[in-house]
N, C-alpha and C positions, 0 to 999 in steps of 0.2 A: 769489826764490821759484822753485823748479824743479819742473816737473810732468813726471812720467814718462809718455811717450806709448807707448813700447814698450821692449823690453829694450835697444835700442841707441841710441835717440834721446832727447835731453833738450830740452825746450822751456822757454825762460825767459819768464816773464810780467813785465810792467812794472806795478808797483804805484804808481808816481808819475806816472801819465798826467795827473793833474789839473794838474800844474805846466805842462805843455805847453798845456793849455787856457787857463790864466791868462795865459801869455805870448802866446798867440794873440789873446785878447781885448784885451790891452794893445797888441799890434801894430795891431789894427784901430782902436782908439781913438786911438792916436798918429797913424796914417795919416790919419784924419778930421781930427784937430787940425791937422796940418801941411798938409793939402790945402786947408784953408780960406784959408790965406794965399798959396797958389800962384796966380800970374798968368799964367805962360807955361809952355812945354814944359819948360825946364830947372828951373823951380821945382817942377814935378811930379816930375821925376827926383830932385831934392834932397829932396823930401818923402818919397819912398819910401825913400831912403837913411837919412834921419833916423828914420823909423818903425822901421827894422830895428835901429838901434843905440841907441834911446832908453834902454835899461837902463844902458848905459855912461855916459850923461850923468848919470843919477840917482846911480849909484855914485860917480862923480867928485865931484859936488856934496855928497854925504853925507860923503865922506872929507875934502873941503875944509872943510866946516863943523866936523867933529870935530877935525881936526888942523891946520887953518890952512894947508893947502898952497896955494901960489899958482901 
């Protein structure tokens, strides 16, 4: 969607901002989940990394279950 602000400027609006909110809530939930098992400093660092890439785990597991990828 393009909104005309003036004759020379165009401003683009983002109509799919809710996807970012859903990912953000998922990130917070995954971070809480992974932090519960953390015992030391490096476990906390690993929990942050796992929370950031949790969608990749889900997609891999879904593809593995659909196509039998090992």
